[in-house]
LOPA-244581 format. One line per field, with one value per atom (N, C-alpha, C, O): residue number from 1; atom name; x, y, z; residue in three letters. Coordinates in nm, 3 decimals, always signed. Each point is the difference from the previous one (the first is absolute). Layout:
BEGIN
i NUM;...
at CA;...
x X;...
y Y;...
z Z;...
aa ALA;...
//
This chain:
BEGIN
i 1;1;1;1;2;2;2;2;3;3;3;3;4;4;4;4;5;5;5;5;6;6;6;6;7;7;7;7;8;8;8;8;9;9;9;9;10;10;10;10;11;11;11;11;12;12;12;12;13;13;13;13;14;14;14;14;15;15;15;15;16;16;16;16;17;17;17;17;18;18;18;18;19;19;19;19;20;20;20;20;21;21;21;21;22;22;22;22;23;23;23;23;24;24;24;24;25;25;25;25;26;26;26;26;27;27;27;27;28;28;28;28;29;29;29;29;30;30;30;30;31;31;31;31;32;32;32;32;33;33;33;33;34;34;34;34;35;35;35;35;36;36;36;36;37;37;37;37;38;38;38;38;39;39;39;39;40;40;40;40;41;41;41;41;42;42;42;42;43;43;43;43;44;44;44;44;45;45;45;45;46;46;46;46;47;47;47;47;48;48;48;48;49;49;49;49;50;50;50;50;51;51;51;51;52;52;52;52;53;53;53;53;54;54;54;54;55;55;55;55;56;56;56;56;57;57;57;57;58;58;58;58;59;59;59;59;60;60;60;60;61;61;61;61;62;62;62;62;63;63;63;63;64;64;64;64;65;65;65;65;66;66;66;66;67;67;67;67;68;68;68;68;69;69;69;69;70;70;70;70;71;71;71;71;72;72;72;72;73;73;73;73;74;74;74;74;75;75;75;75;76;76;76;76;77;77;77;77;78;78;78;78;79;79;79;79;80;80;80;80;81;81;81;81;82;82;82;82;83;83;83;83;84;84;84;84;85;85;85;85
at N;CA;C;O;N;CA;C;O;N;CA;C;O;N;CA;C;O;N;CA;C;O;N;CA;C;O;N;CA;C;O;N;CA;C;O;N;CA;C;O;N;CA;C;O;N;CA;C;O;N;CA;C;O;N;CA;C;O;N;CA;C;O;N;CA;C;O;N;CA;C;O;N;CA;C;O;N;CA;C;O;N;CA;C;O;N;CA;C;O;N;CA;C;O;N;CA;C;O;N;CA;C;O;N;CA;C;O;N;CA;C;O;N;CA;C;O;N;CA;C;O;N;CA;C;O;N;CA;C;O;N;CA;C;O;N;CA;C;O;N;CA;C;O;N;CA;C;O;N;CA;C;O;N;CA;C;O;N;CA;C;O;N;CA;C;O;N;CA;C;O;N;CA;C;O;N;CA;C;O;N;CA;C;O;N;CA;C;O;N;CA;C;O;N;CA;C;O;N;CA;C;O;N;CA;C;O;N;CA;C;O;N;CA;C;O;N;CA;C;O;N;CA;C;O;N;CA;C;O;N;CA;C;O;N;CA;C;O;N;CA;C;O;N;CA;C;O;N;CA;C;O;N;CA;C;O;N;CA;C;O;N;CA;C;O;N;CA;C;O;N;CA;C;O;N;CA;C;O;N;CA;C;O;N;CA;C;O;N;CA;C;O;N;CA;C;O;N;CA;C;O;N;CA;C;O;N;CA;C;O;N;CA;C;O;N;CA;C;O;N;CA;C;O;N;CA;C;O;N;CA;C;O;N;CA;C;O;N;CA;C;O;N;CA;C;O;N;CA;C;O;N;CA;C;O;N;CA;C;O;N;CA;C;O;N;CA;C;O;N;CA;C;O;N;CA;C;O;N;CA;C;O
x +2.073;+0.061;+0.074;+0.019;+0.019;-0.002;-0.085;+0.036;-0.156;-0.120;-0.032;-0.051;+0.102;-0.041;+0.113;-0.024;+0.164;+0.110;-0.039;+0.006;-0.047;-0.031;-0.084;+0.014;-0.136;-0.132;+0.081;-0.008;+0.080;+0.034;+0.096;+0.012;+0.063;+0.092;-0.069;+0.045;-0.176;-0.096;+0.054;+0.044;-0.035;+0.014;-0.154;-0.074;+0.022;-0.098;+0.022;+0.028;-0.041;+0.025;-0.125;-0.112;+0.125;-0.101;+0.061;+0.118;-0.234;+0.012;+0.062;-0.013;+0.090;+0.059;-0.088;+0.035;-0.166;-0.109;-0.111;-0.092;+0.064;-0.118;-0.127;-0.104;+0.097;-0.118;-0.034;-0.079;+0.160;-0.039;-0.099;-0.008;-0.111;-0.136;-0.096;-0.119;+0.140;-0.088;-0.031;+0.086;-0.208;-0.093;-0.079;-0.084;+0.100;-0.061;-0.168;-0.006;-0.064;-0.129;+0.011;+0.096;-0.132;-0.065;-0.055;-0.121;+0.153;-0.048;-0.132;+0.010;-0.113;-0.129;+0.063;+0.083;-0.150;+0.020;-0.029;-0.101;+0.205;-0.069;-0.085;-0.040;-0.047;-0.122;+0.016;+0.077;-0.134;+0.039;-0.042;-0.093;+0.155;-0.025;+0.006;+0.001;+0.001;+0.010;-0.157;-0.105;+0.113;-0.135;-0.057;+0.067;-0.198;-0.057;+0.012;+0.002;+0.002;-0.046;-0.075;+0.009;-0.121;-0.133;+0.023;-0.039;+0.106;+0.045;+0.082;-0.046;+0.164;+0.094;-0.023;+0.049;-0.170;-0.099;-0.071;+0.043;-0.126;-0.085;+0.120;-0.037;+0.156;+0.078;+0.037;-0.002;+0.044;+0.021;-0.084;+0.028;-0.175;-0.101;-0.053;-0.080;+0.125;-0.058;+0.000;+0.098;-0.202;+0.058;+0.080;+0.019;+0.034;+0.101;-0.067;-0.120;+0.207;-0.025;-0.002;+0.067;-0.150;+0.006;+0.133;+0.052;-0.033;+0.167;+0.094;+0.006;+0.078;+0.130;+0.065;+0.033;+0.003;+0.080;-0.072;+0.074;-0.202;-0.080;+0.036;+0.038;-0.057;+0.056;+0.138;+0.014;+0.077;+0.136;+0.021;+0.096;-0.183;+0.036;-0.050;+0.054;-0.161;-0.025;+0.063;+0.014;+0.027;+0.146;+0.062;+0.006;+0.067;+0.139;-0.036;+0.073;-0.186;-0.046;+0.026;+0.084;-0.202;+0.015;+0.152;+0.049;-0.001;+0.155;+0.111;+0.086;-0.115;+0.091;-0.090;+0.074;-0.170;-0.060;+0.048;+0.036;-0.038;+0.027;+0.169;+0.044;+0.024;+0.140;+0.068;+0.123;-0.204;-0.032;+0.072;+0.113;-0.179;+0.012;+0.155;+0.063;-0.022;+0.131;-0.014;-0.102;+0.185;-0.012;+0.033;+0.080;-0.181;+0.020;+0.182;+0.057;+0.004;+0.131;+0.073;+0.105;-0.122;+0.044;+0.004;+0.079;-0.215;-0.034;+0.105;+0.079;-0.111;+0.083;+0.155;+0.062;-0.013;+0.186;-0.007;+0.090;-0.209;+0.041;+0.097;-0.013;+0.104;+0.081;-0.100;-0.113;+0.125;-0.059;+0.023;+0.097;-0.233;-0.015;+0.117;+0.026;+0.020;+0.085;-0.061;-0.034;+0.029;-0.047;-0.169;-0.036;-0.020;-0.117;-0.051;-0.118;+0.227;+0.015;+0.044;+0.008
y -4.973;+0.067;+0.150;+0.085;-0.068;+0.124;+0.106;+0.091;-0.115;+0.081;+0.075;+0.112;-0.220;+0.042;+0.077;+0.075;-0.085;+0.079;+0.157;+0.105;-0.118;+0.138;+0.065;+0.121;-0.206;+0.093;+0.043;+0.118;-0.208;+0.042;+0.127;+0.060;-0.017;+0.117;+0.112;+0.111;-0.136;+0.129;+0.006;+0.107;-0.224;-0.009;-0.003;-0.083;+0.168;-0.043;-0.008;+0.098;-0.199;-0.063;+0.033;-0.040;+0.103;+0.038;-0.060;-0.013;-0.020;-0.081;+0.183;+0.113;-0.179;+0.076;+0.131;+0.116;-0.162;+0.080;-0.002;-0.060;+0.127;-0.032;+0.056;-0.014;+0.070;+0.024;-0.059;+0.048;-0.159;-0.039;-0.061;-0.034;-0.005;-0.066;+0.128;-0.031;+0.136;+0.145;+0.021;+0.024;-0.026;+0.067;+0.132;-0.025;+0.149;+0.083;+0.037;-0.003;+0.023;+0.052;+0.080;+0.067;-0.023;+0.106;+0.101;-0.020;+0.139;+0.081;+0.052;-0.029;+0.095;+0.020;+0.118;+0.083;-0.096;+0.124;+0.145;+0.014;+0.079;+0.131;+0.039;-0.032;+0.116;+0.082;+0.125;+0.092;-0.091;+0.145;+0.128;-0.004;+0.096;+0.111;+0.152;+0.108;-0.133;+0.097;+0.103;-0.052;+0.158;+0.107;+0.006;+0.013;-0.024;+0.021;+0.186;+0.106;-0.133;+0.173;+0.074;+0.120;-0.200;+0.054;+0.049;+0.109;-0.206;+0.035;+0.108;+0.106;-0.107;+0.108;+0.155;+0.105;-0.151;+0.149;+0.045;+0.094;-0.155;-0.006;+0.098;+0.114;-0.153;+0.028;+0.134;+0.087;-0.047;+0.125;+0.122;+0.118;-0.202;+0.108;+0.043;+0.094;-0.172;+0.055;+0.147;+0.067;-0.017;+0.145;+0.005;-0.093;+0.236;-0.006;-0.052;+0.017;-0.091;-0.069;+0.113;+0.103;-0.128;+0.055;+0.041;+0.104;-0.216;-0.031;+0.037;-0.032;+0.103;+0.019;-0.104;-0.032;-0.049;-0.143;-0.087;-0.069;+0.069;-0.094;+0.054;-0.071;+0.188;+0.076;-0.058;-0.100;+0.149;-0.057;-0.132;-0.040;-0.031;-0.126;-0.047;-0.091;+0.158;-0.034;+0.058;-0.053;+0.186;+0.072;-0.095;-0.060;+0.003;-0.086;-0.132;-0.051;+0.010;-0.121;+0.002;-0.064;+0.183;+0.022;+0.043;-0.035;+0.102;+0.004;-0.097;-0.002;-0.105;-0.125;-0.076;-0.063;+0.055;-0.069;+0.041;-0.076;+0.213;+0.053;-0.033;-0.020;+0.018;-0.007;-0.142;-0.007;-0.108;-0.129;-0.038;-0.046;+0.068;-0.101;+0.083;-0.055;+0.154;+0.062;+0.030;+0.064;-0.095;+0.003;+0.174;+0.084;-0.086;+0.156;+0.035;+0.103;-0.215;+0.057;+0.003;+0.063;-0.102;-0.019;+0.120;+0.027;+0.047;+0.122;+0.115;+0.084;-0.116;+0.095;+0.002;+0.106;-0.219;+0.021;-0.034;-0.077;+0.122;+0.014;+0.137;+0.104;-0.121;+0.108;+0.097;-0.048;+0.181;+0.078;-0.033;-0.053;+0.107;-0.029;+0.056;+0.118;-0.207;+0.047;-0.029;-0.111;+0.255;-0.011;-0.073;-0.086;+0.153;-0.080;-0.129;-0.036;-0.035;-0.134;-0.022;-0.116
z +1.251;+0.133;-0.036;+0.087;-0.230;-0.085;+0.056;+0.075;-0.122;+0.034;+0.109;+0.010;+0.099;+0.153;+0.055;+0.094;-0.147;+0.055;-0.067;+0.064;-0.203;-0.065;+0.073;+0.018;+0.047;+0.037;+0.151;+0.031;+0.058;+0.104;+0.011;+0.107;-0.238;-0.033;-0.024;+0.027;-0.088;-0.051;-0.114;-0.040;-0.035;-0.157;-0.051;+0.053;-0.151;-0.058;-0.155;-0.070;+0.034;-0.137;-0.103;+0.033;-0.143;-0.093;-0.133;-0.031;-0.041;-0.126;-0.056;+0.048;-0.187;-0.111;-0.031;+0.020;-0.074;-0.027;+0.065;-0.056;+0.200;+0.091;-0.069;+0.064;-0.175;-0.045;-0.157;-0.082;+0.070;-0.168;-0.034;-0.118;+0.224;-0.005;+0.036;+0.003;+0.019;-0.001;-0.101;-0.084;+0.053;-0.129;+0.059;+0.086;-0.120;+0.086;-0.148;-0.123;+0.202;-0.075;-0.084;+0.038;-0.138;-0.112;+0.027;+0.011;+0.009;+0.048;-0.105;-0.120;+0.161;-0.060;-0.085;+0.037;-0.176;-0.128;+0.100;+0.069;-0.078;+0.005;-0.018;-0.111;+0.182;-0.023;-0.109;+0.028;-0.123;-0.044;+0.087;+0.081;-0.099;+0.060;-0.059;+0.059;-0.165;-0.098;-0.017;-0.035;+0.057;-0.032;-0.120;-0.103;+0.103;-0.148;-0.045;+0.063;-0.158;-0.006;-0.001;-0.026;+0.063;+0.047;+0.170;+0.043;+0.033;+0.156;-0.010;+0.042;-0.091;-0.033;-0.030;+0.040;-0.146;-0.045;+0.154;+0.066;-0.037;+0.163;+0.098;+0.029;+0.012;+0.066;-0.044;+0.087;-0.241;-0.039;+0.009;+0.021;-0.049;+0.035;+0.084;-0.005;+0.130;+0.157;+0.020;-0.032;+0.082;+0.047;+0.123;+0.078;-0.066;+0.135;+0.102;+0.023;+0.050;+0.113;+0.120;-0.012;+0.128;+0.103;+0.089;+0.040;-0.032;+0.091;-0.076;-0.119;+0.179;-0.074;-0.018;-0.114;+0.230;-0.005;-0.123;-0.070;+0.045;-0.074;-0.155;-0.093;+0.092;-0.148;-0.013;-0.071;+0.125;+0.010;-0.031;-0.065;+0.109;-0.027;-0.131;-0.064;+0.026;-0.133;-0.116;-0.110;+0.152;-0.101;-0.001;-0.107;+0.226;-0.021;-0.086;-0.085;+0.121;-0.087;-0.135;-0.062;+0.005;-0.116;-0.055;-0.108;+0.189;-0.083;-0.020;-0.088;+0.221;-0.013;-0.116;-0.077;+0.054;-0.126;-0.127;-0.090;+0.086;-0.131;-0.025;-0.113;+0.209;+0.032;-0.044;-0.004;-0.031;-0.028;+0.166;+0.015;+0.061;+0.147;+0.052;+0.090;-0.136;+0.091;+0.121;+0.029;+0.062;+0.143;+0.047;-0.041;+0.145;+0.057;+0.024;-0.036;+0.102;+0.026;-0.142;+0.012;-0.128;-0.076;-0.106;-0.090;+0.143;-0.090;+0.104;-0.041;+0.171;+0.097;-0.067;-0.011;-0.025;-0.010;-0.113;-0.034;-0.091;-0.157;-0.028;+0.064;-0.162;-0.072;-0.046;-0.011;-0.020;-0.046;-0.158;-0.053;-0.013;-0.144;-0.107;-0.024;-0.019;-0.090;-0.164;-0.042;-0.045;-0.088;-0.039;-0.080;+0.160;+0.031;+0.042;+0.002;+0.035;+0.063;+0.116;+0.041
aa UNK;UNK;UNK;UNK;UNK;UNK;UNK;UNK;UNK;UNK;UNK;UNK;UNK;UNK;UNK;UNK;UNK;UNK;UNK;UNK;UNK;UNK;UNK;UNK;UNK;UNK;UNK;UNK;UNK;UNK;UNK;UNK;UNK;UNK;UNK;UNK;UNK;UNK;UNK;UNK;UNK;UNK;UNK;UNK;UNK;UNK;UNK;UNK;UNK;UNK;UNK;UNK;UNK;UNK;UNK;UNK;UNK;UNK;UNK;UNK;UNK;UNK;UNK;UNK;UNK;UNK;UNK;UNK;UNK;UNK;UNK;UNK;UNK;UNK;UNK;UNK;UNK;UNK;UNK;UNK;UNK;UNK;UNK;UNK;UNK;UNK;UNK;UNK;UNK;UNK;UNK;UNK;UNK;UNK;UNK;UNK;UNK;UNK;UNK;UNK;UNK;UNK;UNK;UNK;UNK;UNK;UNK;UNK;UNK;UNK;UNK;UNK;UNK;UNK;UNK;UNK;UNK;UNK;UNK;UNK;UNK;UNK;UNK;UNK;UNK;UNK;UNK;UNK;UNK;UNK;UNK;UNK;UNK;UNK;UNK;UNK;UNK;UNK;UNK;UNK;UNK;UNK;UNK;UNK;UNK;UNK;UNK;UNK;UNK;UNK;UNK;UNK;UNK;UNK;UNK;UNK;UNK;UNK;UNK;UNK;UNK;UNK;UNK;UNK;UNK;UNK;UNK;UNK;UNK;UNK;UNK;UNK;UNK;UNK;UNK;UNK;UNK;UNK;UNK;UNK;UNK;UNK;UNK;UNK;UNK;UNK;UNK;UNK;UNK;UNK;UNK;UNK;UNK;UNK;UNK;UNK;UNK;UNK;UNK;UNK;UNK;UNK;UNK;UNK;UNK;UNK;UNK;UNK;UNK;UNK;UNK;UNK;UNK;UNK;UNK;UNK;UNK;UNK;UNK;UNK;UNK;UNK;UNK;UNK;UNK;UNK;UNK;UNK;UNK;UNK;UNK;UNK;UNK;UNK;UNK;UNK;UNK;UNK;UNK;UNK;UNK;UNK;UNK;UNK;UNK;UNK;UNK;UNK;UNK;UNK;UNK;UNK;UNK;UNK;UNK;UNK;UNK;UNK;UNK;UNK;UNK;UNK;UNK;UNK;UNK;UNK;UNK;UNK;UNK;UNK;UNK;UNK;UNK;UNK;UNK;UNK;UNK;UNK;UNK;UNK;UNK;UNK;UNK;UNK;UNK;UNK;UNK;UNK;UNK;UNK;UNK;UNK;UNK;UNK;UNK;UNK;UNK;UNK;UNK;UNK;UNK;UNK;UNK;UNK;UNK;UNK;UNK;UNK;UNK;UNK;UNK;UNK;UNK;UNK;UNK;UNK;UNK;UNK;UNK;UNK;UNK;UNK;UNK;UNK;UNK;UNK;UNK;UNK;UNK;UNK;UNK;UNK;UNK;UNK;UNK;UNK;UNK;UNK;UNK;UNK
//
């Protein structure tokens, strides 16, 4: 009878730990995305590209790669070098 009265009032009872029996599947291992030395050298050896936009994109990629993945926003907001650093 108590359960019926609670349901009529709109009270929904949940167990203390509703996700206790839930098991999430293991994600697949991450795929390696590192560039090989040969691929990077091929990018560096490309002749100037015909489009200014493509050339700028390539230059920004090389700069970002050379700076170990530093974002453009971080480069823009970086402080001036002090003693070469």
